[in-house]
C-alpha positions in Angstrom: 146.3 112.0 96.4 143.2 113.2 94.6 143.3 110.2 92.4 143.5 107.7 95.3 140.5 105.7 96.2 140.9 106.8 99.8 139.8 110.4 100.3 142.5 113.0 101.2 140.5 113.9 104.2 142.2 110.9 106.0 145.4 112.9 106.5 144.1 116.2 107.6 144.2 117.7 111.1 141.2 115.6 112.0 143.1 112.2 111.8 143.8 110.7 115.3 147.3 109.5 114.3 148.4 113.2 114.2 147.0 113.7 117.7 148.8 110.7 118.8 152.0 112.0 117.3 151.8 115.1 119.5 150.8 113.2 122.6 153.1 110.2 122.3 155.8 109.9 125.2 158.3 108.8 122.5 157.8 112.0 120.8 159.0 113.9 123.8 162.0 111.7 124.1 162.9 112.4 120.4 162.6 116.2 121.1 165.1 115.9 123.9 167.5 113.9 121.8 167.4 116.4 119.0 168.1 119.3 121.4 171.0 117.3 123.0 172.6 116.7 119.6 172.2 120.3 118.5 173.7 121.5 121.9 176.7 119.1 121.5 177.4 120.4 117.9 177.4 124.0 119.0 179.7 123.2 121.9 182.1 121.4 119.6 182.1 124.3 117.1 182.9 126.6 119.9 185.7 124.6 121.3 187.6 124.2 118.0 188.5 127.9 117.6 189.8 127.9 121.2 191.9 124.9 120.8 193.3 126.4 117.5 194.2 129.6 119.3 196.1 128.0 122.1 198.1 125.9 119.5 198.9 128.9 117.2 199.5 131.4 119.9 203.2 131.1 119.7 203.3 132.3 116.0 201.6 135.5 116.9 198.4 136.9 118.4 197.0 138.5 115.4 197.5 135.3 113.2 196.1 133.1 115.8 193.0 135.1 116.3 192.4 135.3 112.6 192.9 131.6 112.1 190.6 131.0 115.0 187.9 133.2 113.5 188.1 131.4 110.2 187.9 128.1 111.8 185.0 129.2 114.0 183.0 130.4 111.1 183.8 127.4 109.1 182.9 125.1 111.9 179.6 126.8 112.6 178.7 126.9 108.9 179.7 123.2 108.5 177.8 122.2 111.7 174.7 124.1 110.4 174.9 122.4 107.1 175.3 119.0 108.6 172.3 119.7 111.0 170.1 121.0 108.2 171.0 118.1 105.8 170.2 115.7 108.7 166.9 117.4 109.2 165.8 117.9 105.7 166.8 114.4 104.2 164.1 112.5 106.0 161.5 115.1 105.0 162.6 114.6 101.4 162.4 110.8 101.7 158.9 111.2 103.2 157.7 113.6 100.4 159.3 111.2 97.8 157.7 108.2 99.2 154.2 109.8 99.3 154.6 111.0 95.7 155.7 107.4 94.5 152.8 105.9 96.4 150.3 108.3 94.7 151.7 107.2 91.4 150.9 103.6 92.2 153.9 102.1 94.0 152.1 100.5 96.8 155.4 99.0 98.3 157.2 102.2 99.0 157.8 103.3 102.6 159.5 106.2 104.4 162.7 105.8 106.4 162.0 105.3 110.0 165.5 106.0 111.4 165.4 109.7 111.0 166.1 111.8 114.3 163.5 113.3 116.4 160.0 114.0 115.2 160.9 113.3 111.6 161.6 109.7 112.4 158.2 109.4 114.4 156.5 111.2 111.4 158.0 108.6 108.9 156.8 105.8 111.2 153.1 107.3 111.3 153.2 108.0 107.5 154.2 104.4 106.9 151.3 103.2 109.1 149.0 105.4 107.1 150.3 104.1 103.8 149.9 100.5 105.0 146.2 101.3 106.0 145.6 102.7 102.6 147.2 99.7 101.0 144.9 97.3 103.0 141.9 99.5 102.0 142.8 99.2 98.3 143.3 95.4 98.7 139.8 95.2 100.3 138.3 97.1 97.4 140.1 94.9 94.9 138.8 91.8 96.7 135.2 93.3 96.8 135.2 95.0 93.3 134.8 91.7 91.4 131.9 90.5 93.4 130.2 93.9 93.0 130.7 93.8 89.4 129.3 90.2 89.3 126.3 91.2 91.4 125.6 94.4 89.3 125.8 92.5 86.0 123.9 89.3 87.1 121.0 90.7 89.0 117.6 89.1 88.1 116.7 92.5 86.7 119.0 95.4 85.9 121.0 98.2 87.7 121.2 101.7 86.3 122.3 105.2 87.6 121.0 108.4 86.1 121.3 112.1 86.9 118.4 114.2 88.0 117.6 115.0 84.3 117.4 111.2 83.7 120.7 111.0 81.7 122.1 107.5 82.1 125.6 107.2 83.8 125.6 103.5 84.2 123.7 100.6 82.8 124.4 97.0 83.8 124.4 94.1 81.6 121.3 92.8 83.3 119.4 96.0 82.2 120.6 95.4 78.6 119.2 91.9 78.8 115.9 93.2 80.2 115.7 95.8 77.3 117.0 93.2 74.8 119.3 95.6 73.3 123.1 96.2 72.9 125.1 98.8 74.8 125.4 100.9 71.5 121.5 101.0 71.3 121.4 102.7 74.8 122.8 105.7 73.2 121.3 105.4 69.6 117.8 104.1 70.4 117.2 105.4 73.8 119.3 108.6 73.6 121.1 107.7 76.8 118.1 108.8 78.8 115.8 106.9 81.2 112.7 108.7 80.0 113.0 107.0 76.6 113.1 103.7 78.3 109.6 104.2 80.1 106.4 103.4 78.1 105.0 106.7 76.9 101.6 105.8 78.5 103.2 105.5 81.8 105.8 108.3 81.7 103.6 111.1 83.1 102.3 109.0 85.9 105.8 107.7 86.7 107.4 111.2 86.8 104.5 112.5 89.0 104.7 109.8 91.4 108.6 110.0 91.5 108.2 113.9 92.4 105.7 113.0 95.1 107.8 110.3 96.6 110.9 112.5 96.6 109.2 115.1 98.9 108.6 112.3 101.5 111.7 110.2 101.4 114.8 109.5 99.3 113.9 105.9 98.7 110.9 105.0 96.5 109.3 102.0 94.6 107.6 102.4 91.3 105.8 99.9 89.0 105.5 100.8 85.3 106.2 99.5 81.9 109.3 99.7 79.7 109.9 99.7 75.9 112.2 97.0 74.7 114.3 97.2 71.6 112.2 94.6 69.8 109.0 96.7 70.2 107.6 94.7 72.9 106.9 96.0 76.5 107.0 94.6 80.1 106.1 95.5 83.5 109.0 96.2 85.8 109.4 97.1 89.6 111.9 99.8 90.2 113.4 100.3 93.7 115.5 103.5 93.6 117.3 105.9 95.9 118.5 109.5 95.5 122.2 109.6 96.4 125.2 112.1 95.8 128.2 110.8 94.0 131.9 111.4 94.8 131.8 114.7 92.8 128.9 115.9 95.0 126.4 115.5 92.1 122.8 114.0 92.9 122.0 110.8 91.0 119.5 108.0 91.1 120.6 104.5 91.8 117.9 102.0 90.6 117.4 98.4 90.7 114.9 97.3 88.1 113.2 93.8 88.2 111.0 92.2 85.6 107.6 92.2 87.2 105.6 90.9 84.2 104.7 87.5 85.8 103.7 89.1 89.2 101.8 91.7 87.3 99.8 88.8 85.5 99.2 87.0 88.7 98.0 90.3 90.4 95.8 91.1 87.5 94.3 87.6 87.7 93.6 88.0 91.4 92.1 91.4 90.8 89.9 89.9 88.0 88.8 87.0 90.4 88.1 89.5 93.2 86.0 91.6 90.8 84.1 88.5 89.7 83.6 87.4 93.3 82.4 90.8 94.2 80.1 90.9 91.3 78.7 87.5 92.3 78.1 88.6 95.8 76.6 91.8 94.7 74.0 89.9 92.7 72.7 88.3 95.8 73.6 90.7 98.4 71.7 93.7 99.7 74.9 95.3 101.1 78.5 94.5 100.8 81.2 96.0 102.9 84.9 95.7 103.2 86.5 96.7 106.5 90.0 97.1 107.8 89.4 96.1 111.4 93.0 96.6 112.5 92.9 100.3 111.7 89.1 100.6 112.1 88.5 101.9 108.6 85.8 101.3 105.9 87.6 100.2 102.6 84.4 99.9 100.3 80.7 99.5 100.4 78.0 98.4 97.9 74.4 99.0 98.6 72.0 97.2 96.4 68.6 98.8 97.2 69.7 102.3 96.4 69.8 103.7 99.9 72.3 106.4 100.9 75.6 105.1 101.9 76.0 104.3 105.5 79.6 103.1 105.3 81.5 105.6 103.2 85.0 104.7 102.2 87.7 105.9 104.4 85.3 106.6 107.4 85.6 105.1 110.9 83.9 101.7 110.9 83.0 101.7 114.6 81.2 105.0 114.3 79.4 104.0 111.1 78.4 100.7 112.7 76.7 102.4 115.6 74.9 105.0 113.4 73.7 102.2 111.2 72.5 100.1 114.1 70.5 103.0 115.6 69.0 104.2 112.4 68.4 101.0 110.4 68.3 98.0 112.8 65.2 96.9 114.5 65.2 97.9 118.1 64.7 94.3 119.3 67.7 93.2 117.2 70.3 95.9 118.2 71.8 94.0 121.1 72.7 90.9 119.1 73.7 93.1 116.1 76.3 95.1 118.3 77.6 91.8 119.8 78.0 90.3 116.4 79.4 93.2 114.1 80.6 96.1 116.3 84.4 96.3 116.5 84.6 96.8 120.2 83.1 93.3 120.6 85.2 91.6 118.2 88.4 89.8 119.5 90.9 90.8 117.0 93.8 89.0 118.5 92.0 85.8 117.9 91.1 86.4 114.3 93.1 84.5 111.8 92.6 82.3 108.9 90.7 79.8 111.2 88.5 82.3 112.9 84.9 81.4 112.8 82.5 83.2 110.5 79.9 85.5 112.2 76.3 85.0 111.2 73.2 86.8 112.4 69.6 87.1 111.2 68.0 90.5 112.0 65.6 93.1 110.8 66.7 96.1 108.8 64.7 99.3 107.9 64.1 99.8 104.1 63.9 103.1 102.6 60.1 102.7 102.7 60.2 102.5 106.5 59.2 98.8 106.7 61.4 96.2 108.4 63.0 93.5 106.2 64.5 90.2 107.4 68.2 89.9 106.4 71.2 87.6 107.2 74.5 89.3 108.0 77.7 87.5 107.6 81.2 88.7 108.7 84.1 86.8 107.2 87.6 87.8 108.9 90.8 87.7 106.7 94.4 88.2 107.8 96.7 90.1 105.3 100.0 88.1 105.7 101.9 91.1 104.1 100.7 93.8 106.5 99.7 91.7 109.3 96.3 93.4 109.4 92.9 92.0 110.0 90.3 92.8 107.4 86.8 91.5 106.9 84.1 91.2 104.3 80.6 91.8 105.7 77.7 91.1 103.4 73.8 91.2 103.9 71.5 88.8 102.1 67.7 89.1 101.8 66.0 86.3 103.8 62.6 88.0 104.4 60.5 85.6 102.3 62.2 82.5 103.8 62.0 83.9 107.4 58.3 84.8 106.9 57.5 81.2 105.6 59.6 79.7 108.7 57.8 82.0 111.1 54.4 81.0 109.5 55.2 77.4 110.1 56.4 78.0 113.6 53.3 80.0 114.3 51.2 77.3 112.9 52.8 74.8 115.3 52.1 77.0 118.2 48.4 77.6 117.4 45.2 75.6 117.6 44.2 74.6 114.2 40.5 75.0 114.9 40.3 78.4 116.4 43.6 80.0 115.6 44.5 80.7 119.2 47.6 79.7 120.9 48.0 76.0 122.1 48.8 74.9 125.5 52.6 74.7 125.1 52.8 78.1 123.3 50.7 79.7 126.0 52.8 78.3 128.8 56.0 79.4 127.1 54.7 82.9 126.5 53.8 83.3 130.2 57.0 82.0 131.4 59.1 84.2 129.1 56.9 87.3 130.1 57.6 86.7 133.8 61.2 86.1 133.1 61.6 89.1 130.8 60.0 91.5 133.4 62.3 90.3 136.1 59.2 88.8 138.0 58.0 92.2 138.5 54.3 93.6 138.1 51.1 92.0 138.8 49.3 89.9 136.1 46.2 87.8 135.9 45.2 84.5 134.3 41.6 83.5 133.3 40.6 79.9 133.1 37.6 79.4 130.9 35.6 76.2 130.7 32.2 75.7 128.7 29.3 74.3 130.5 27.1 71.5 128.7 29.3 71.5 125.7 29.3 67.7 125.5 25.5 67.6 125.0 25.9 69.9 122.0 28.4 67.5 120.4 26.3 64.5 121.1 23.1 66.0 119.8 24.4 68.1 116.9 27.6 66.3 115.9 31.2 67.3 116.1 31.1 69.5 112.9 28.5 71.7 114.6 30.5 71.6 117.8 33.6 72.8 116.0 31.5 75.7 114.6 30.4 76.5 118.2 34.0 76.5 119.4 35.2 78.8 116.6 32.2 81.1 117.7 33.2 80.9 121.3 36.9 81.9 120.5 35.7 84.9 118.5 33.4 85.9 121.5 36.3 85.7 123.8 38.5 87.8 121.5 35.8 90.5 121.4 36.1 90.9 125.1 39.9 91.2 125.7 42.5 93.6 124.2 44.5 92.6 121.1 47.7 92.4 123.3 46.2 90.0 125.7 47.2 86.3 125.0 44.4 83.8 124.3 44.8 80.1 124.0 42.6 76.8 123.5 44.4 74.3 125.9 41.7 71.5 125.5 38.4 70.4 124.0 36.4 73.3 125.6 38.9 74.9 127.9 40.5 78.3 127.1 43.1 80.5 128.8 43.5 84.2 128.8 46.7 85.9 130.2 46.5 89.7 131.1 49.8 91.5 131.6 50.0 94.2 134.3 46.3 93.9 135.0 45.3 93.0 138.6 42.6 95.3 139.8 39.5 93.3 141.1 36.9 95.6 139.5 38.6 95.4 136.1 39.0 91.7 136.3 35.4 91.2 137.5 34.1 93.3 134.6 36.1 91.4 132.0 35.0 88.0 133.6 31.4 89.2 133.6 31.6 90.1 129.9 33.0 86.7 129.1 30.2 85.0 131.0 27.6 87.2 129.3 29.0 86.8 125.8 29.1 83.0 126.0 25.6 82.7 127.5 23.6 81.3 124.6 21.1 78.5 123.8 21.2 76.3 120.8 17.9 74.7 119.6 17.6 71.3 118.2 14.8 69.0 117.1 12.5 69.1 120.0 15.2 70.2 122.5 16.9 73.3 123.8 20.6 73.1 124.7 21.9 76.0 126.7 25.6 77.0 126.6 27.5 78.8 129.4 30.8 79.0 130.9 32.6 78.8 134.2 35.6 81.2 134.8 38.4 81.0 137.4 40.9 83.9 137.9 44.3 83.8 139.6 46.6 86.8 140.1 50.4 86.9 140.1 52.2 86.7 142.4 49.6 86.3 145.2 48.2 83.0 143.7 51.4 81.8 142.3 54.9 82.7 141.1 55.2 80.2 138.3 53.1 79.3 135.3 52.1 76.0 136.8 51.1 77.5 140.1 49.1 80.3 138.3 47.3 77.6 136.2 46.5 75.5 139.2 45.1 78.4 141.0 42.9 79.5 138.1 41.8 75.9 137.5 40.8 75.6 141.2 38.8 78.8 141.0 37.0 77.6 137.8 36.0 74.4 139.6 34.7 76.5 142.4 32.5 78.4 139.9 31.2 75.0 138.6 30.4 73.6 142.1 28.4 76.7 142.8 26.1 76.4 139.8 28.3 77.3 136.7 27.7 80.3 134.4 29.7 82.5 136.8 33.4 83.5 137.7 35.5 83.1 140.9 38.7 84.5 142.3 41.2 82.1 143.7 42.5 84.5 146.4 39.2 84.8 148.3 37.1 82.2 146.5 34.4 84.7 146.3 31.5 83.9 144.0 29.9 86.1 141.6 26.7 84.9 140.0 25.6 86.2 136.7 21.9 86.4 135.6 
């Protein structure tokens, strides 16, 4: 049975058919029939001498007894021989049938008409032989297909021992190597290591040893040497198994991977060119695995220390970078745009929008620089992971030009102070940003008799006077106070968190004193002064318009009481300056 394709373990004590043989009710009936037959034979053999004694008794007692003993012995011996023959003949038939089946006679069967357990045993052996025959037929049906698959794979199939000696090489492998089966032994020495390209052998074996420690299955990409001297890239998918003899061996499927390798190399080249192009214009380039929260790579152009080292946690690096390098005023928008916790990864696919943000970043010198950060999400269809490329571009020069244009549009072209709209927006944003908390003050300054100066000295001289007035107002107030020219000779000053009457009165008095001058023309003297009105938030108004109206009303109160003075809106108190 050792040569049978079915293992001999199928007929050992573990087979369920033998358990059924012992537990089958028909087996118990067969046992009873055997016992009955044996008892009947013994009874018959015992009765024969008795009958002979009765018949021969008239001829003499001694002779009758002797004949009876002889007949009894002969009967017992004959009965025993018959019984043994009846019992051993099925056993012989079973053994003969098994031997013939082992030699290839698949049609042979055991007789099933044997008495007792032997008959049941023959029935079970026949069932077992039938199962083996069906298994053989199944293997014969599958074997041609396996052979076709093995020899017609797009690549090749080979089996080799642990020392890389080849045990089997398919026709597809021969086609891949462009050699004959004789060359496997002659050129390659019937060994896999001679097939691998010499430059890849050490790496391949090292990778193989490393993979074997992890799992029995592995994949390798390497080059092979063909019989015509050329080489090609292959992808090997292998598994370490144990054959029928208990010897470990590798079963390998090898596919020509040259075309795929060319495509991959082209892709790598394109990515390298794309990366170089980005690096030529980027201050920073980061590749991130958002799914696993890992930094894949980083490029920093300006030579600063790496903030996103490869393999580190992206979220942690992002927070540290934001705290150390991003301008405090831009950290909120930066976190919302680029920190992983604020990204909706489940909605990121090929159609996900690109994130763009302009913010200020600290240079190694300590100065802040305007940059534009862009995050492009990408989905890896093979691994179903979300990656992203984030790059930073220098926009400092452009942003400063734009800011200059914006600032110019917000300022008075003559004095350089804020214009009316810019001043109103600044006050409104300040009140909104502070949550309408604190107490603030607004000065309304209007020049007295300025029209006479324009009429007598001309507008060019008048413009020079206005610039001088603006400089005078600047000298009185803090650099943080907002100054604006809102009309021909009207000025506004907004003081944040200043509302004490003595401080405001002192500042107003300084303005009146500074702007109190005389301009002498041909035969005439033209004095210049100002009237100041002061309103306080929130007592005199809770909006920009209300504050402005209150300050304007206080300024007109100053003019009605003789000009060259200041007034508070709250009490309409008048303060005369001499």
